[in-house]
C-alpha positions in Angstrom: -6.9 49.2 -159.7 -3.4 49.9 -158.6 -4.4 49.1 -155.0 -5.9 45.7 -156.3 -2.5 44.7 -158.1 -0.5 45.8 -155.1 -2.5 43.4 -152.7 -2.3 40.5 -155.1 1.6 40.9 -155.2 1.8 41.3 -151.2 -0.2 38.0 -151.1 2.7 36.2 -152.9 3.3 32.8 -151.1 7.1 33.1 -150.1 6.8 29.5 -148.5 7.7 27.6 -151.9 10.9 29.4 -152.3 12.0 28.6 -148.8 10.8 24.8 -149.3 12.9 24.5 -152.5 15.9 26.2 -150.8 15.9 23.7 -148.0 15.7 20.9 -150.3 18.5 22.0 -152.3 20.6 22.6 -149.2 19.9 19.0 -148.1 21.0 17.5 -151.4 24.3 19.6 -151.3 24.9 18.3 -147.8 24.4 14.7 -149.0 26.7 15.3 -151.9 29.4 16.5 -149.6 29.0 13.7 -147.2 29.4 11.3 -150.2 32.6 13.0 -151.2 33.9 12.8 -147.7 32.9 9.1 -147.3 34.6 8.2 -150.6 37.9 9.8 -149.7 37.9 8.2 -146.6 37.3 4.8 -148.2 40.2 5.3 -150.7 42.5 6.5 -147.8 41.8 3.7 -145.6 42.5 1.1 -148.4 45.6 2.8 -149.0 46.9 2.6 -145.4 45.6 -1.0 -145.0 47.7 -2.2 -148.0 50.7 -0.4 -146.5 50.0 -2.0 -143.3 49.9 -5.3 -145.0 53.3 -4.9 -146.5 54.7 -3.5 -143.3 53.5 -6.9 -141.4 55.3 -8.8 -144.1 58.4 -7.2 -143.8 58.2 -7.5 -140.0 57.6 -11.5 -140.5 60.6 -11.6 -142.7 62.8 -9.6 -140.4 61.7 -12.2 -137.5 62.5 -15.1 -139.6 65.9 -13.8 -140.6 66.6 -13.0 -137.0 65.7 -16.6 -136.2 68.1 -17.9 -138.8 71.0 -15.5 -137.6 70.4 -16.8 -134.1 70.8 -20.3 -135.2 73.7 -19.5 -137.4 75.4 -17.8 -134.3 74.7 -20.7 -132.3 76.1 -23.1 -134.8 79.3 -20.7 -135.0 79.6 -20.9 -131.2 79.4 -24.7 -131.4 82.0 -24.7 -134.3 84.4 -22.6 -132.3 84.1 -24.8 -129.2 85.1 -27.8 -131.7 88.1 -25.8 -133.1 89.1 -25.1 -129.5 88.7 -28.8 -128.7 90.6 -29.7 -131.8 93.4 -27.3 -131.1 93.7 -28.8 -127.8 93.8 -32.3 -129.2 96.2 -31.1 -131.8 98.5 -29.7 -129.3 98.3 -32.9 -127.3 99.0 -34.7 -130.3 102.1 -32.7 -131.0 103.4 -33.2 -127.6 102.8 -36.9 -128.3 104.4 -36.5 -131.5 107.4 -35.0 -130.1 107.8 -37.7 -127.5 107.5 -40.2 -130.3 110.2 -38.6 -132.3 112.4 -38.4 -129.3 111.9 -42.2 -129.2 112.3 -42.5 -132.9 115.9 -43.6 -132.5 114.6 -46.9 -130.9 111.9 -47.8 -133.4 111.0 -46.5 -137.0 107.6 -48.1 -136.7 106.7 -45.9 -133.7 107.6 -42.7 -135.6 105.5 -43.8 -138.5 102.2 -44.2 -136.1 102.9 -40.8 -134.9 103.1 -39.0 -138.0 99.9 -40.7 -139.2 98.1 -39.5 -135.9 99.5 -36.0 -136.3 98.4 -35.7 -140.0 94.9 -37.0 -139.2 94.6 -34.3 -136.4 95.6 -31.5 -138.8 93.2 -32.7 -141.6 90.4 -32.4 -138.9 91.3 -29.0 -137.8 91.3 -27.7 -141.4 87.9 -29.4 -142.0 86.6 -27.5 -138.9 88.1 -24.4 -139.8 86.4 -24.5 -143.2 83.0 -25.1 -141.8 83.5 -22.2 -139.3 84.4 -20.0 -142.3 81.3 -21.0 -144.2 79.1 -20.3 -141.2 80.6 -16.8 -140.8 79.9 -16.0 -144.5 76.2 -17.0 -144.0 75.9 -14.8 -141.0 77.3 -11.9 -143.0 74.8 -12.5 -145.7 71.9 -12.7 -143.2 73.1 -9.5 -141.5 73.3 -7.7 -144.9 69.7 -9.0 -145.6 68.2 -7.8 -142.5 69.9 -4.4 -142.9 68.2 -4.2 -146.4 64.6 -5.2 -145.0 65.1 -2.7 -142.2 65.7 0.1 -144.8 62.6 -1.0 -146.8 60.8 -0.8 -143.6 61.8 2.5 -142.7 60.8 3.6 -146.2 57.5 2.1 -146.0 56.8 3.9 -142.6 57.9 7.2 -144.2 55.5 6.7 -147.0 52.9 5.7 -144.5 53.3 8.7 -142.6 53.2 11.0 -145.7 50.2 9.3 -146.8 48.5 10.1 -143.6 49.7 13.7 -143.7 48.4 14.0 -147.4 45.1 12.5 -146.3 44.6 15.2 -143.3 45.2 17.8 -146.0 43.0 16.6 -148.5 40.3 16.4 -145.8 41.2 20.0 -144.8 40.7 20.8 -148.5 37.5 19.0 -149.0 36.0 20.6 -145.9 36.9 24.1 -147.0 35.5 23.3 -150.7 32.5 22.1 -149.0 31.9 25.3 -147.1 32.8 27.6 -150.0 30.3 25.2 -152.1 27.6 25.6 -149.4 27.9 29.5 -149.4 27.8 29.6 -153.2 24.9 27.2 -153.7 23.0 29.0 -150.8 23.6 32.3 -152.9 22.1 30.7 -156.0 19.3 29.0 -154.3 18.3 32.3 -152.7 18.5 34.1 -156.0 16.6 31.5 -157.7 13.9 31.5 -155.0 13.7 35.3 -155.4 13.1 35.0 -159.3 10.6 32.3 -158.6 8.6 34.5 -156.3 8.8 37.2 -158.8 7.7 35.0 -161.4 4.8 33.8 -159.7 3.7 37.0 -158.7 3.9 38.3 -162.3 1.7 35.2 -163.3 -0.8 36.0 -160.7 -1.1 39.7 -161.9 -1.3 38.3 -165.6 -3.9 35.6 -165.1 -5.8 37.0 -162.3 -7.2 35.3 -159.3 -9.0 32.2 -161.0 -10.0 29.3 -159.0 -8.6 27.0 -161.7 -5.2 28.4 -161.8 -3.5 28.6 -158.1 0.0 28.1 -156.5 0.3 24.4 -154.6 3.5 24.4 -152.5 6.4 25.6 -155.0 4.3 24.9 -158.2 2.0 27.1 -160.3 -0.8 24.8 -161.2 -3.5 24.8 -164.3 -6.4 22.8 -164.1 -6.3 20.8 -167.3 -9.8 22.3 -168.4 -8.0 25.7 -168.8 -5.8 24.4 -171.5 -7.2 21.0 -173.0 -10.6 19.8 -173.8 -11.5 16.3 -172.4 -9.2 13.5 -173.1 -7.4 15.6 -175.6 -3.6 16.9 -175.8 -4.2 19.6 -178.4 -4.2 22.9 -176.4 -7.4 24.9 -176.9 -7.8 28.5 -178.0 -8.4 29.6 -174.5 -5.5 27.7 -173.4 -3.2 29.3 -175.9 -4.1 32.5 -174.5 -3.2 31.7 -170.9 0.1 30.0 -172.2 0.9 33.4 -174.4 0.5 35.3 -170.8 2.9 32.7 -169.4 5.4 32.8 -172.1 5.5 36.5 -172.0 6.4 36.5 -168.3 8.8 33.7 -168.9 10.7 35.5 -171.5 10.9 38.6 -169.1 12.4 36.2 -166.5 14.8 34.7 -169.1 16.3 37.9 -169.6 16.6 38.8 -165.9 18.1 35.6 -164.4 21.9 35.6 -164.4 23.2 33.1 -166.9 25.2 31.4 -164.4 22.1 29.9 -162.4 21.3 26.6 -164.3 17.3 27.1 -164.0 14.6 25.2 -166.0 10.8 25.5 -166.0 9.6 22.0 -165.5 6.1 21.3 -167.0 4.4 18.1 -165.4 1.2 16.5 -166.5 -1.2 14.8 -164.4 -4.6 13.1 -164.9 -7.4 12.0 -162.6 -7.6 8.0 -161.7 -10.5 7.5 -164.2 -9.3 5.0 -166.6 -9.0 5.7 -170.6 -11.4 3.8 -172.9 -10.6 4.4 -176.6 -9.0 7.3 -178.2 -5.4 7.7 -179.2 -4.0 7.3 -175.9 -3.8 3.9 -174.2 -3.4 5.1 -170.6 -3.2 8.1 -168.3 0.4 8.0 -168.4 0.6 8.7 -172.2 -2.2 11.5 -171.9 -0.3 13.2 -169.1 3.0 13.1 -171.0 1.6 14.2 -174.1 -0.1 17.2 -172.5 3.1 18.3 -171.0 5.0 17.9 -174.2 2.1 20.0 -176.0 2.8 23.0 -173.5 6.5 22.7 -173.8 6.2 22.7 -177.6 4.0 25.7 -177.5 6.3 27.8 -175.2 9.2 26.9 -177.5 7.0 28.2 -180.5 6.8 31.6 -178.5 10.6 31.9 -178.2 11.4 30.0 -174.9 14.8 28.1 -175.3 14.3 24.5 -175.3 17.1 24.0 -172.8 15.1 25.9 -170.5 12.2 23.6 -170.5 11.4 20.1 -169.5 8.4 17.9 -169.7 7.1 14.9 -167.5 3.9 12.7 -167.1 2.8 11.3 -163.9 -0.6 9.8 -165.0 -2.9 9.5 -161.9 -0.3 8.5 -159.4 0.5 12.1 -158.0 -3.0 13.4 -156.9 -3.3 16.5 -154.8 -6.8 16.0 -153.7 -7.6 12.6 -152.2 -11.5 12.7 -152.8 -13.3 10.9 -155.6 -16.0 13.7 -156.3 -16.0 15.6 -159.4 -14.4 18.7 -157.9 -11.4 16.4 -156.8 -11.1 14.9 -159.9 -11.0 18.3 -161.7 -8.2 19.4 -159.1 -6.1 16.2 -159.9 -6.4 16.8 -163.6 -3.7 19.6 -164.1 -0.5 21.1 -165.6 2.1 22.0 -162.9 4.8 24.5 -163.6 7.9 24.5 -161.3 10.8 26.9 -161.7 13.7 24.8 -160.6 17.5 24.0 -161.0 18.5 21.7 -163.8 
């Protein structure tokens, strides 16, 4: 008898554990890729907004530079005019002096000279005022350009700081991802080991029955083990099988560390024959009611409700594609899967 138990334990199929570990690792990788893509998206959006502001400032600087060039050109023209007026004034003063020298000979000529000299002086003053205004505008434009250049330098510094922060964030994300991968891999390996032990105990307890078997990473009861045809009330024989299951599950609950978020998922399945009459309107309702009945019975035996989940799949997840009676019996089943929450 001891040799028979040892052979049954050695025949435990470890492949379901590896399959579940690989699927969990894939989900973790997808999660990390999603986090990385989101961080890249927000970083690129921030850089784009700063690039836009930088372009606007460069455009403003170009416009102000153009205005400054125009003002400088106007200033040069004004200076040329001032020089010409100065020369004219000097010439007028020379003429005035001549007229003053000849004033003794006629008062009318002196009066004309005074009028011309006064007009020249007024014109010179007017040009000087225009030149002063142009110089003031040039000073204002220079101040604005200086302020814009300071803003541009500040934005460039902020952009460089943002890029540096982005690189640091990426490095932290990569390091966090590596540590998360290691931690999750450890948890997956632990859960896979406990799953294998749990299935091994169920095999020992329930024996090698053709209507109770392991399919992939699931322990499968044919519905006839637990329920009468088209019923969702657990039969007496089914309760005995579930009592053994509950005992093994209680032992497992004490052994698995509390930081591993595991659950036992109970899935109900039916065959493809449509339901006619009775309390259930469809195979969906029957499969869900059977899964819930198993969960409620396990809770009554002391299993924590937060460690259980029920789901109904109707006839839409067959494991045997055949249409004969044997295939139908295989597809009418309750599946148990020890997995992460």
